[in-house]
KELO-812038 format. One record per residue (C-alpha): x, y, z; residue number from 1. Coordinates in Angstrom, 2 decimals, padded with zeros to 5 digits. Layout:
(atom (X; Y; Z); NUM)
...
end
This chain:
(atom (-028.92; -005.05; 127.52); 1)
(atom (-031.81; -003.39; 127.26); 2)
(atom (-034.55; -001.52; 129.58); 3)
(atom (-037.21; -002.08; 130.86); 4)
(atom (-039.17; 000.53; 128.80); 5)
(atom (-036.99; -001.05; 125.85); 6)
(atom (-037.90; -004.73; 126.29); 7)
(atom (-041.91; -003.33; 126.32); 8)
(atom (-042.08; -001.09; 123.82); 9)
(atom (-041.04; -004.39; 121.47); 10)
(atom (-043.20; -006.01; 122.24); 11)
(atom (-046.51; -007.30; 120.59); 12)
(atom (-049.27; -006.51; 122.82); 13)
(atom (-052.74; -008.37; 121.58); 14)
(atom (-055.38; -006.65; 121.78); 15)
(atom (-057.73; -005.98; 124.88); 16)
(atom (-060.69; -007.45; 124.07); 17)
(atom (-058.85; -011.10; 122.99); 18)
(atom (-057.78; -010.90; 127.02); 19)
(atom (-060.86; -009.71; 128.21); 20)
(atom (-062.36; -013.25; 126.11); 21)
(atom (-059.69; -015.53; 127.41); 22)
(atom (-061.50; -014.59; 130.60); 23)
(atom (-064.76; -014.83; 129.19); 24)
(atom (-066.11; -010.75; 128.77); 25)
(atom (-067.47; -010.05; 126.24); 26)
(atom (-066.35; -006.22; 124.35); 27)
(atom (-069.87; -004.89; 125.57); 28)
(atom (-068.26; -005.89; 129.45); 29)
(atom (-065.50; -003.76; 128.45); 30)
(atom (-064.24; -000.33; 128.46); 31)
(atom (-061.78; 000.14; 125.99); 32)
(atom (-059.16; 003.41; 126.31); 33)
(atom (-057.36; 002.52; 122.87); 34)
(atom (-056.46; -000.99; 121.69); 35)
(atom (-054.23; -002.19; 124.61); 36)
(atom (-055.98; -001.14; 128.26); 37)
(atom (-059.33; -001.71; 129.30); 38)
(atom (-061.89; -001.06; 131.77); 39)
(atom (-064.45; -003.49; 133.07); 40)
(atom (-068.03; -002.44; 133.81); 41)
(atom (-068.47; -002.98; 137.78); 42)
(atom (-071.32; -004.18; 136.95); 43)
(atom (-070.09; -007.04; 135.08); 44)
(atom (-068.51; -007.83; 138.40); 45)
(atom (-071.07; -007.90; 140.47); 46)
(atom (-072.91; -009.81; 137.81); 47)
(atom (-070.40; -012.54; 137.90); 48)
(atom (-071.02; -015.51; 140.50); 49)
(atom (-068.41; -016.08; 142.94); 50)
(atom (-065.46; -017.99; 141.69); 51)
(atom (-063.60; -020.82; 143.09); 52)
(atom (-060.46; -018.64; 142.58); 53)
(atom (-057.84; -019.28; 145.41); 54)
(atom (-055.88; -015.81; 146.61); 55)
(atom (-052.17; -015.90; 146.51); 56)
(atom (-050.31; -012.51; 148.22); 57)
(atom (-046.38; -011.81; 147.23); 58)
(atom (-044.94; -009.97; 149.88); 59)
(atom (-041.12; -009.52; 151.07); 60)
(atom (-038.56; -009.46; 153.80); 61)
(atom (-037.36; -006.05; 154.37); 62)
(atom (-036.18; -004.64; 151.15); 63)
(atom (-033.22; -002.23; 150.77); 64)
(atom (-034.02; 001.47; 148.72); 65)
(atom (-034.19; -000.11; 145.65); 66)
(atom (-037.36; -002.98; 146.59); 67)
(atom (-036.54; -006.17; 146.37); 68)
(atom (-038.49; -006.96; 143.11); 69)
(atom (-042.16; -008.68; 144.52); 70)
(atom (-043.95; -006.93; 140.88); 71)
(atom (-041.38; -008.83; 139.08); 72)
(atom (-041.69; -012.07; 140.71); 73)
(atom (-045.79; -011.49; 140.63); 74)
(atom (-045.39; -011.05; 137.17); 75)
(atom (-043.11; -013.78; 136.77); 76)
(atom (-045.02; -015.73; 138.79); 77)
(atom (-048.52; -015.18; 136.89); 78)
(atom (-047.05; -016.04; 133.55); 79)
(atom (-044.85; -019.41; 135.26); 80)
(atom (-048.72; -020.43; 136.63); 81)
(atom (-050.39; -020.49; 132.89); 82)
(atom (-047.41; -022.12; 131.48); 83)
(atom (-047.65; -025.46; 133.96); 84)
(atom (-052.09; -025.26; 133.34); 85)
(atom (-052.89; -023.04; 136.27); 86)
(atom (-055.86; -019.82; 135.09); 87)
(atom (-054.04; -016.98; 136.49); 88)
(atom (-054.71; -013.80; 137.15); 89)
(atom (-052.39; -011.07; 138.23); 90)
(atom (-054.33; -008.00; 140.43); 91)
(atom (-051.55; -005.45; 141.46); 92)
(atom (-051.03; -001.72; 142.42); 93)
(atom (-050.93; 001.42; 139.99); 94)
(atom (-048.05; 003.31; 139.91); 95)
(atom (-047.80; 007.24; 141.45); 96)
(atom (-045.91; 009.52; 139.97); 97)
(atom (-044.08; 010.00; 142.77); 98)
(atom (-041.76; 007.44; 142.93); 99)
(atom (-041.88; 006.98; 139.44); 100)
(atom (-039.91; 011.13; 138.66); 101)
(atom (-038.18; 010.47; 142.32); 102)
(atom (-036.42; 007.46; 142.35); 103)
(atom (-038.05; 004.09; 143.29); 104)
(atom (-039.05; 003.65; 139.79); 105)
(atom (-042.46; 002.08; 138.53); 106)
(atom (-044.54; -000.60; 139.57); 107)
(atom (-045.35; -002.50; 136.52); 108)
(atom (-042.04; -005.33; 137.15); 109)
(atom (-039.31; -005.77; 135.27); 110)
(atom (-036.99; -007.25; 132.49); 111)
(atom (-039.25; -009.54; 130.59); 112)
(atom (-042.09; -009.84; 134.06); 113)
(atom (-043.89; -006.82; 133.46); 114)
(atom (-047.68; -005.14; 132.67); 115)
(atom (-048.10; -003.62; 129.37); 116)
(atom (-048.60; -001.01; 128.24); 117)
(atom (-045.35; -000.01; 130.90); 118)
(atom (-045.09; 003.60; 129.49); 119)
(atom (-049.19; 004.45; 130.21); 120)
(atom (-049.10; 002.48; 133.05); 121)
(atom (-046.58; 004.37; 134.70); 122)
(atom (-047.83; 007.44; 133.66); 123)
(atom (-051.24; 008.85; 133.45); 124)
(atom (-052.50; 005.35; 132.82); 125)
(atom (-056.41; 005.54; 132.35); 126)
(atom (-056.62; 008.87; 134.23); 127)
(atom (-057.39; 006.63; 137.58); 128)
(atom (-054.74; 008.42; 140.55); 129)
(atom (-055.76; 011.58; 139.06); 130)
(atom (-059.79; 010.99; 139.82); 131)
(atom (-058.82; 010.39; 143.28); 132)
(atom (-056.48; 013.66; 143.26); 133)
(atom (-059.72; 015.81; 142.08); 134)
(atom (-062.08; 014.10; 144.71); 135)
(atom (-059.75; 014.89; 147.04); 136)
(atom (-058.69; 018.80; 145.79); 137)
(atom (-062.91; 018.55; 145.52); 138)
(atom (-063.45; 018.01; 149.42); 139)
(atom (-060.13; 020.71; 150.53); 140)
(atom (-061.73; 023.39; 148.42); 141)
(atom (-065.15; 022.87; 149.77); 142)
(atom (-064.52; 022.45; 152.94); 143)
(atom (-062.43; 026.22; 153.45); 144)
(atom (-065.42; 027.52; 151.00); 145)
(atom (-067.76; 026.46; 154.11); 146)
(atom (-065.35; 028.48; 156.47); 147)
(atom (-065.47; 031.18; 153.91); 148)
(atom (-068.70; 030.87; 154.19); 149)
(atom (-068.93; 031.71; 158.09); 150)
(atom (-068.77; 028.12; 158.88); 151)
(atom (-072.18; 027.32; 160.31); 152)
(atom (-070.69; 023.81; 161.37); 153)
(atom (-068.11; 025.47; 164.01); 154)
(atom (-065.53; 023.53; 162.78); 155)
(atom (-062.28; 024.52; 165.02); 156)
(atom (-059.64; 025.72; 162.38); 157)
(atom (-056.58; 024.41; 164.79); 158)
(atom (-058.75; 020.88; 164.28); 159)
(atom (-058.98; 020.64; 160.96); 160)
(atom (-057.42; 016.93; 160.57); 161)
(atom (-058.47; 016.65; 156.45); 162)
(atom (-054.95; 017.64; 154.68); 163)
(atom (-054.53; 018.56; 150.70); 164)
(atom (-052.92; 015.91; 148.55); 165)
(atom (-051.33; 015.55; 145.18); 166)
(atom (-049.99; 012.41; 143.18); 167)
(atom (-045.89; 013.94; 143.28); 168)
(atom (-043.61; 013.96; 145.41); 169)
(atom (-042.54; 017.68; 146.55); 170)
(atom (-041.72; 018.19; 150.75); 171)
(atom (-042.04; 021.53; 150.21); 172)
(atom (-045.82; 021.32; 150.70); 173)
(atom (-045.67; 019.47; 154.07); 174)
(atom (-046.77; 022.27; 155.79); 175)
(atom (-047.86; 025.09; 154.80); 176)
(atom (-050.14; 028.36; 155.71); 177)
(atom (-053.20; 029.38; 153.62); 178)
(atom (-056.06; 032.17; 153.31); 179)
(atom (-052.70; 034.87; 153.23); 180)
(atom (-053.92; 037.57; 151.02); 181)
(atom (-057.34; 039.38; 153.02); 182)
(atom (-060.55; 038.50; 153.27); 183)
(atom (-061.73; 037.71; 150.21); 184)
(atom (-059.02; 035.21; 150.14); 185)
(atom (-059.59; 032.83; 152.24); 186)
(atom (-059.64; 031.60; 156.56); 187)
(atom (-056.42; 031.66; 157.35); 188)
(atom (-055.00; 028.14; 158.43); 189)
(atom (-052.27; 025.86; 158.83); 190)
(atom (-052.23; 023.17; 156.57); 191)
(atom (-050.42; 020.56; 154.63); 192)
(atom (-049.62; 018.02; 151.37); 193)
(atom (-049.97; 014.22; 151.19); 194)
(atom (-048.82; 012.34; 148.39); 195)
(atom (-051.87; 011.28; 146.67); 196)
(atom (-051.27; 007.52; 147.56); 197)
(atom (-051.36; 008.48; 151.26); 198)
(atom (-054.45; 010.26; 150.69); 199)
(atom (-058.00; 008.35; 152.74); 200)
(atom (-059.77; 008.48; 149.19); 201)
(atom (-057.32; 006.51; 147.94); 202)
(atom (-058.04; 004.05; 150.81); 203)
(atom (-061.63; 004.09; 150.50); 204)
(atom (-061.40; 003.79; 146.44); 205)
(atom (-059.22; 000.59; 147.38); 206)
(atom (-061.69; -000.96; 149.76); 207)
(atom (-065.03; -000.04; 148.62); 208)
(atom (-067.16; -003.25; 146.99); 209)
(atom (-069.63; -001.00; 145.18); 210)
(atom (-070.40; 002.84; 143.44); 211)
(atom (-073.21; 003.00; 146.55); 212)
(atom (-070.81; 001.95; 149.20); 213)
(atom (-067.80; 004.50; 147.83); 214)
(atom (-070.23; 007.17; 148.23); 215)
(atom (-071.04; 006.30; 151.56); 216)
(atom (-067.67; 005.97; 152.59); 217)
(atom (-066.67; 009.46; 151.15); 218)
(atom (-069.47; 010.99; 153.05); 219)
(atom (-068.12; 009.54; 156.41); 220)
(atom (-064.32; 010.87; 156.38); 221)
(atom (-063.83; 013.12; 158.99); 222)
(atom (-062.88; 016.57; 158.42); 223)
(atom (-061.90; 017.73; 162.06); 224)
(atom (-063.58; 018.39; 165.02); 225)
(atom (-065.86; 021.09; 166.62); 226)
(atom (-064.43; 023.52; 169.45); 227)
(atom (-066.62; 021.25; 171.83); 228)
(atom (-065.04; 018.11; 170.18); 229)
(atom (-067.64; 016.78; 167.79); 230)
(atom (-066.71; 015.42; 164.79); 231)
(atom (-067.63; 016.37; 161.35); 232)
(atom (-067.87; 014.75; 158.07); 233)
(atom (-067.91; 015.14; 154.75); 234)
(atom (-071.44; 014.76; 154.49); 235)
(atom (-072.29; 017.45; 156.42); 236)
(atom (-070.66; 019.33; 153.55); 237)
(atom (-072.78; 017.29; 150.67); 238)
(atom (-070.33; 016.79; 148.22); 239)
(atom (-069.52; 013.16; 149.00); 240)
(atom (-072.07; 013.05; 145.33); 241)
(atom (-069.92; 014.82; 143.66); 242)
(atom (-066.94; 012.86; 144.81); 243)
(atom (-068.07; 010.23; 143.96); 244)
(atom (-068.66; 011.74; 140.43); 245)
(atom (-065.39; 012.65; 139.90); 246)
(atom (-064.85; 008.42; 141.35); 247)
(atom (-067.47; 007.10; 138.29); 248)
(atom (-065.78; 006.06; 135.71); 249)
(atom (-061.97; 005.31; 137.91); 250)
(atom (-063.91; 002.93; 140.68); 251)
(atom (-064.28; 000.01; 137.75); 252)
(atom (-061.11; -002.42; 137.47); 253)
(atom (-057.96; -001.44; 134.77); 254)
(atom (-057.48; -004.67; 132.30); 255)
(atom (-054.10; -004.99; 130.74); 256)
(atom (-051.83; -008.18; 129.97); 257)
(atom (-048.77; -009.29; 130.93); 258)
(atom (-045.71; -009.04; 128.25); 259)
(atom (-046.68; -013.19; 127.36); 260)
(atom (-050.50; -012.35; 127.72); 261)
(atom (-051.64; -012.92; 131.14); 262)
(atom (-054.98; -010.86; 132.35); 263)
(atom (-053.84; -008.25; 134.57); 264)
(atom (-055.78; -006.02; 137.11); 265)
(atom (-054.37; -003.62; 137.30); 266)
(atom (-055.77; -000.58; 140.22); 267)
(atom (-055.43; 001.45; 143.08); 268)
(atom (-052.10; 001.97; 144.61); 269)
(atom (-051.54; 003.08; 147.82); 270)
(atom (-048.25; 003.12; 150.17); 271)
(atom (-047.96; 000.64; 152.43); 272)
(atom (-045.62; 002.71; 154.47); 273)
(atom (-048.48; 005.27; 154.88); 274)
(atom (-051.33; 003.91; 153.89); 275)
(atom (-052.69; -000.04; 153.66); 276)
(atom (-051.47; -000.93; 150.62); 277)
(atom (-053.06; -002.86; 148.31); 278)
(atom (-054.49; -002.75; 145.55); 279)
(atom (-058.43; -002.38; 145.55); 280)
(atom (-060.66; -005.06; 146.51); 281)
(atom (-062.55; -004.83; 143.72); 282)
(atom (-060.17; -005.64; 140.99); 283)
(atom (-059.22; -008.95; 143.34); 284)
(atom (-063.32; -009.71; 143.69); 285)
(atom (-062.81; -009.44; 139.58); 286)
(atom (-059.52; -011.58; 139.65); 287)
(atom (-061.44; -014.50; 142.17); 288)
(atom (-064.39; -014.15; 139.64); 289)
(atom (-062.75; -015.06; 136.21); 290)
(atom (-059.36; -017.22; 137.40); 291)
(atom (-058.25; -020.08; 138.92); 292)
(atom (-055.26; -018.84; 141.17); 293)
(atom (-055.20; -015.14; 140.97); 294)
(atom (-051.76; -013.39; 142.29); 295)
(atom (-051.43; -010.57; 144.21); 296)
(atom (-049.03; -007.99; 145.92); 297)
(atom (-048.41; -005.86; 149.14); 298)
(atom (-045.91; -003.21; 149.35); 299)
(atom (-042.76; -003.44; 151.38); 300)
(atom (-042.34; -006.37; 153.62); 301)
(atom (-044.68; -008.89; 155.85); 302)
(atom (-044.66; -006.18; 158.57); 303)
(atom (-046.21; -003.51; 156.47); 304)
(atom (-048.39; -004.46; 153.36); 305)
(atom (-048.93; -008.18; 154.33); 306)
(atom (-049.97; -007.34; 157.71); 307)
(atom (-052.43; -004.91; 156.43); 308)
(atom (-053.34; -007.12; 153.81); 309)
(atom (-054.06; -010.04; 156.78); 310)
(atom (-055.38; -007.54; 159.32); 311)
(atom (-057.54; -004.47; 157.21); 312)
(atom (-058.18; -005.54; 153.40); 313)
(atom (-058.93; -009.43; 154.34); 314)
(atom (-061.25; -008.75; 157.11); 315)
(atom (-063.50; -005.73; 155.47); 316)
(atom (-063.82; -007.72; 152.21); 317)
(atom (-064.08; -010.98; 153.40); 318)
(atom (-061.10; -012.86; 151.72); 319)
(atom (-059.62; -015.70; 152.61); 320)
(atom (-056.07; -015.71; 150.90); 321)
(atom (-054.53; -019.50; 150.49); 322)
(atom (-050.76; -019.13; 150.15); 323)
(atom (-047.74; -016.77; 151.26); 324)
(atom (-044.94; -015.60; 148.49); 325)
(atom (-042.64; -014.22; 150.22); 326)
(atom (-040.08; -012.76; 148.35); 327)
(atom (-036.44; -012.67; 148.89); 328)
(atom (-032.64; -011.41; 147.89); 329)
(atom (-029.24; -011.91; 148.20); 330)
(atom (-028.74; -008.24; 148.45); 331)
(atom (-030.74; -007.34; 151.24); 332)
(atom (-029.05; -010.65; 153.12); 333)
(atom (-026.13; -009.07; 153.05); 334)
(atom (-027.42; -005.64; 153.52); 335)
(atom (-029.02; -007.07; 156.61); 336)
(atom (-026.06; -009.01; 157.80); 337)
(atom (-023.90; -006.51; 158.13); 338)
(atom (-022.54; -005.64; 154.20); 339)
(atom (-022.18; -001.48; 152.69); 340)
(atom (-024.53; -000.63; 150.98); 341)
(atom (-021.73; -000.14; 148.34); 342)
(atom (-020.75; -003.57; 148.49); 343)
(atom (-024.03; -005.39; 147.71); 344)
(atom (-023.14; -006.85; 144.67); 345)
(atom (-019.84; -008.49; 146.17); 346)
(atom (-020.09; -012.13; 146.72); 347)
(atom (-020.40; -012.54; 150.76); 348)
(atom (-021.78; -015.47; 151.76); 349)
(atom (-021.04; -015.18; 155.27); 350)
(atom (-023.30; -011.51; 155.44); 351)
(atom (-025.50; -013.37; 153.46); 352)
(atom (-026.24; -015.95; 156.69); 353)
(atom (-026.17; -013.53; 158.80); 354)
(atom (-028.56; -011.62; 157.47); 355)
(atom (-030.90; -014.76; 157.58); 356)
(atom (-031.98; -013.83; 160.06); 357)
(atom (-034.82; -011.31; 158.74); 358)
(atom (-035.90; -014.13; 156.51); 359)
(atom (-036.87; -015.95; 159.76); 360)
(atom (-038.93; -013.13; 161.07); 361)
(atom (-040.60; -012.81; 157.85); 362)
(atom (-041.70; -016.64; 157.92); 363)
(atom (-043.05; -016.34; 161.47); 364)
(atom (-044.88; -013.32; 160.78); 365)
(atom (-046.83; -014.44; 157.23); 366)
(atom (-047.03; -018.35; 159.61); 367)
(atom (-048.93; -016.36; 161.87); 368)
(atom (-051.29; -015.26; 160.26); 369)
(atom (-052.51; -018.73; 159.35); 370)
(atom (-051.13; -018.65; 156.21); 371)
(atom (-047.73; -021.08; 154.73); 372)
(atom (-045.50; -018.72; 152.83); 373)
(atom (-043.44; -020.26; 150.06); 374)
(atom (-039.57; -018.47; 149.53); 375)
(atom (-038.81; -017.19; 146.51); 376)
(atom (-035.10; -016.41; 146.13); 377)
(atom (-035.81; -013.42; 143.54); 378)
(atom (-032.41; -014.01; 141.51); 379)
(atom (-030.16; -010.94; 140.08); 380)
(atom (-026.42; -012.03; 137.98); 381)
(atom (-024.33; -010.64; 140.65); 382)
(atom (-025.48; -013.85; 143.27); 383)
(atom (-023.22; -016.57; 143.25); 384)
(atom (-024.54; -020.38; 143.72); 385)
(atom (-022.66; -020.41; 147.70); 386)
(atom (-025.24; -017.51; 148.27); 387)
(atom (-028.09; -019.25; 147.03); 388)
(atom (-027.83; -022.26; 148.88); 389)
(atom (-027.55; -020.59; 151.99); 390)
(atom (-031.25; -019.31; 151.42); 391)
(atom (-032.15; -022.66; 149.93); 392)
(atom (-030.48; -024.44; 153.21); 393)
(atom (-032.52; -021.27; 155.52); 394)
(atom (-035.55; -021.50; 153.98); 395)
(atom (-035.54; -025.55; 154.20); 396)
(atom (-034.28; -025.75; 158.00); 397)
(atom (-037.64; -023.15; 158.72); 398)
(atom (-039.91; -026.12; 156.74); 399)
(atom (-040.29; -023.90; 154.23); 400)
(atom (-041.05; -024.77; 150.82); 401)
(atom (-038.79; -022.43; 148.09); 402)
(atom (-037.51; -021.92; 144.38); 403)
(atom (-035.80; -019.59; 142.05); 404)
(atom (-037.27; -016.57; 140.25); 405)
(atom (-035.74; -015.77; 137.56); 406)
(atom (-039.27; -013.82; 136.00); 407)
(atom (-036.81; -010.59; 135.10); 408)
(atom (-034.71; -012.40; 132.28); 409)
(atom (-036.56; -014.78; 131.52); 410)
(atom (-040.05; -014.31; 132.01); 411)
(atom (-042.63; -016.84; 133.24); 412)
(atom (-040.09; -019.41; 132.32); 413)
(atom (-037.99; -018.57; 135.20); 414)
(atom (-040.79; -018.96; 137.31); 415)
(atom (-042.25; -022.08; 136.48); 416)
(atom (-040.65; -023.74; 139.86); 417)
(atom (-042.04; -021.03; 141.85); 418)
(atom (-045.51; -021.68; 140.43); 419)
(atom (-045.13; -025.45; 140.61); 420)
(atom (-043.77; -024.91; 144.53); 421)
(atom (-047.46; -022.52; 145.01); 422)
(atom (-049.52; -025.18; 143.47); 423)
(atom (-048.10; -027.35; 145.93); 424)
(atom (-049.10; -024.69; 149.11); 425)
(atom (-052.58; -024.33; 147.49); 426)
(atom (-053.64; -028.47; 147.22); 427)
(atom (-052.43; -029.12; 151.11); 428)
(atom (-055.09; -027.08; 151.43); 429)
(atom (-053.95; -025.87; 155.00); 430)
(atom (-054.25; -022.32; 155.16); 431)
(atom (-056.42; -021.12; 158.46); 432)
(atom (-056.35; -017.56; 157.63); 433)
(atom (-056.72; -015.33; 160.80); 434)
(atom (-056.18; -011.78; 161.56); 435)
(atom (-053.12; -010.45; 164.07); 436)
(atom (-056.03; -009.25; 166.60); 437)
(atom (-059.77; -008.83; 167.22); 438)
(atom (-060.97; -005.34; 165.99); 439)
(atom (-063.31; -005.06; 168.74); 440)
(atom (-059.89; -004.30; 171.40); 441)
(atom (-058.74; -000.50; 171.94); 442)
(atom (-056.79; 000.86; 170.12); 443)
(atom (-053.84; 000.64; 171.93); 444)
(atom (-054.15; -003.11; 172.51); 445)
(atom (-054.66; -003.32; 168.09); 446)
(atom (-051.25; -001.11; 167.91); 447)
(atom (-049.47; -003.65; 171.06); 448)
(atom (-050.45; -006.76; 169.16); 449)
(atom (-048.54; -005.54; 165.97); 450)
(atom (-045.75; -004.23; 167.38); 451)
(atom (-045.47; -006.69; 169.85); 452)
(atom (-046.46; -009.80; 166.93); 453)
(atom (-045.17; -008.51; 164.31); 454)
(atom (-042.69; -006.12; 164.52); 455)
(atom (-041.03; -007.91; 168.04); 456)
(atom (-041.03; -004.51; 170.34); 457)
(atom (-040.61; -004.42; 173.17); 458)
(atom (-043.66; -002.78; 173.73); 459)
(atom (-044.98; 000.36; 173.18); 460)
(atom (-044.41; 004.38; 173.11); 461)
(atom (-047.16; 007.17; 173.02); 462)
(atom (-046.64; 010.56; 172.58); 463)
(atom (-049.02; 013.22; 173.92); 464)
(atom (-050.77; 013.57; 170.89); 465)
(atom (-050.90; 010.39; 169.88); 466)
(atom (-052.92; 009.64; 173.59); 467)
(atom (-054.95; 012.54; 173.26); 468)
(atom (-055.84; 011.49; 169.20); 469)
(atom (-056.78; 007.88; 170.96); 470)
(atom (-059.47; 009.30; 173.47); 471)
(atom (-060.37; 012.18; 170.67); 472)
(atom (-061.61; 008.30; 168.50); 473)
(atom (-062.79; 006.17; 170.55); 474)
(atom (-065.03; 008.95; 172.37); 475)
(atom (-066.91; 009.59; 168.65); 476)
(atom (-066.69; 005.57; 167.79); 477)
(atom (-063.57; 004.87; 166.29); 478)
(atom (-062.20; 002.73; 168.33); 479)
(atom (-063.31; -000.78; 167.44); 480)
(atom (-062.09; -000.32; 163.77); 481)
(atom (-058.95; -002.22; 162.42); 482)
(atom (-055.64; -000.08; 162.60); 483)
(atom (-053.08; 001.21; 160.02); 484)
(atom (-049.62; 001.78; 161.46); 485)
(atom (-047.54; 004.44; 159.04); 486)
(atom (-043.79; 003.15; 159.61); 487)
(atom (-040.40; 003.07; 157.75); 488)
(atom (-040.05; -000.31; 155.40); 489)
(atom (-036.75; -000.38; 156.07); 490)
(atom (-036.64; -002.02; 159.14); 491)
(atom (-038.99; -004.04; 161.41); 492)
(atom (-039.00; -001.38; 163.99); 493)
(atom (-039.33; 002.31; 163.61); 494)
(atom (-036.16; 002.68; 162.69); 495)
(atom (-034.60; 002.92; 159.60); 496)
(atom (-030.64; 002.25; 161.33); 497)
(atom (-031.92; -001.24; 162.39); 498)
(atom (-031.69; -003.29; 160.79); 499)
(atom (-031.75; -007.80; 160.20); 500)
(atom (-034.13; -008.76; 163.22); 501)
(atom (-033.83; -005.81; 166.03); 502)
(atom (-034.04; -006.74; 169.51); 503)
(atom (-034.68; -004.57; 172.89); 504)
(atom (-036.59; -001.68; 171.12); 505)
(atom (-039.62; 000.02; 171.68); 506)
(atom (-041.87; 001.48; 168.63); 507)
(atom (-043.27; 005.05; 169.65); 508)
(atom (-046.28; 006.90; 168.07); 509)
(atom (-046.39; 010.63; 167.32); 510)
(atom (-050.06; 010.89; 166.32); 511)
(atom (-053.75; 008.88; 165.05); 512)
(atom (-055.85; 009.92; 163.11); 513)
(atom (-059.10; 008.59; 161.92); 514)
(atom (-059.58; 007.09; 158.55); 515)
(atom (-063.53; 006.70; 159.05); 516)
(atom (-064.76; 006.45; 155.29); 517)
(atom (-061.60; 003.40; 154.83); 518)
(atom (-062.41; 002.37; 158.00); 519)
(atom (-059.63; 001.73; 160.14); 520)
(atom (-057.57; 004.62; 161.84); 521)
(atom (-054.01; 005.83; 161.57); 522)
(atom (-051.24; 005.74; 164.10); 523)
(atom (-048.15; 007.12; 162.58); 524)
(atom (-044.70; 006.02; 164.42); 525)
(atom (-041.27; 007.40; 164.35); 526)
(atom (-040.54; 009.51; 161.92); 527)
(atom (-042.41; 008.69; 158.66); 528)
(atom (-043.58; 011.06; 156.55); 529)
(atom (-046.66; 010.74; 154.39); 530)
(atom (-045.35; 013.24; 151.82); 531)
(atom (-042.07; 011.88; 150.63); 532)
(atom (-039.18; 014.23; 148.74); 533)
(atom (-037.07; 013.86; 145.84); 534)
(atom (-033.46; 012.72; 145.67); 535)
(atom (-029.97; 015.23; 144.53); 536)
(atom (-030.85; 013.88; 141.00); 537)
(atom (-034.78; 012.99; 140.32); 538)
(atom (-035.14; 010.91; 137.88); 539)
(atom (-036.90; 012.55; 136.04); 540)
(atom (-033.67; 014.27; 134.94); 541)
(atom (-033.37; 011.37; 132.55); 542)
(atom (-036.90; 011.26; 131.07); 543)
(atom (-037.31; 012.40; 127.35); 544)
(atom (-039.27; 011.65; 124.33); 545)
(atom (-036.86; 010.33; 121.12); 546)
(atom (-036.83; 011.82; 117.73); 547)
(atom (-038.60; 008.30; 116.98); 548)
(atom (-041.27; 008.99; 119.23); 549)
(atom (-040.03; 006.58; 121.96); 550)
(atom (-039.43; 007.42; 125.82); 551)
(atom (-036.07; 007.38; 126.88); 552)
(atom (-035.26; 006.79; 131.02); 553)
(atom (-038.01; 005.57; 131.95); 554)
(atom (-036.60; 002.62; 133.31); 555)
end
């Protein structure tokens, strides 16, 4: 069987100018990065009259460690829609190098449902993540230089909330002490790194509506506090303009194609367990301007990426989604039904049926946002017909449309039934999108709304640090923003061991940090970390370039 990278490298992609032409883009409106990828100039999106594109979100049930193939389903669905006559456009996130070289893999889809050039997209692509990392690093450097040069703003080194970022899984950088060595080497203080996908610069990049908005949001970043509790922002260091300059090229959405030639905007890459988990607003608006049906994807399950898509991205961006695809796999349902992790490929219809409670919870979550789900059963070769039938019966019992998704093995052809089901859902016009909470409520009320209505927790407990953080944020006017909860993706609760549809639990909030430029606050639940680590055997150990120049080991 061919690997993903072998399938991708055997493809014969069309020149990117031809892909642009299918969207009505001229060569002058594209900035080519080689033959098969390009950026769309931001002004081109602004000049285009708003289209009548219909927005479809792809999310999933609570996943296994390997993920359930949401990106693969998204790509297959976009191809399937074209096959049944819809002018579809795909809008997904860019991969982070951390997971690529770690354990989870990239974010270009898989099998015969991929975006290409796959190797480029999963590695340096057009340099967007490097630009975001550099802009973040510039602010960090200027901040510490400000401390070194006399600290005219009175920033308390013990109350600095801005941490450093790098696009790699490196657990040794989670907690560091810097400024050691002597007077000329900086002011000693504690610090740490997060992965670039969790950076506020990434969140701002993905929510900015223009270059001007980007610079304004970057200036609003809160770096920390004075000893009197006053917030110190990036604009006070006069560096937002330089950060914007570093991001000037990156902000244009990247245009590529699927294996079947469907136009795809791949842009931005926040994680959904520690950030808001959606591709850039700029790219989504481009899709809506140039396409009839726009397929986008949010990370992890409905409790993470989808909740943040509805409560943060749609609210800030003024989007109105019309349908949602809920990806379910037999292996994940078996896990939630009590099957051992090493037995997920062994037929076990009883375990699947026990695990269907997790599917039901996610269906209810999506309906809670006023959008009807379509269940996509992402099939694998190890799935039995009895197991698939059990999921189909459960979907029908819930009153939801469902379809098999076989994009990995068959590309768009394997997703035609799913495409028809999605179009049928769109044609009902029944969607009535609504956020889960009123943003003007207190921070605790918003956290509790998510915890009780989405996670189904009995309530929320706050560590002393979180109570202090909330009081400080509300005192500086950050109380009326949306809330982004960072928690484990492996459970509806904040405890990864609680599978299925947990009951009788409470959520614990460790701390709450400002993301003022992005326009929300981040509440950290349980033990989730913003800097992942590498596994015992990183995927990087199996990667190389073969003698013929082909890529080996990249999935």
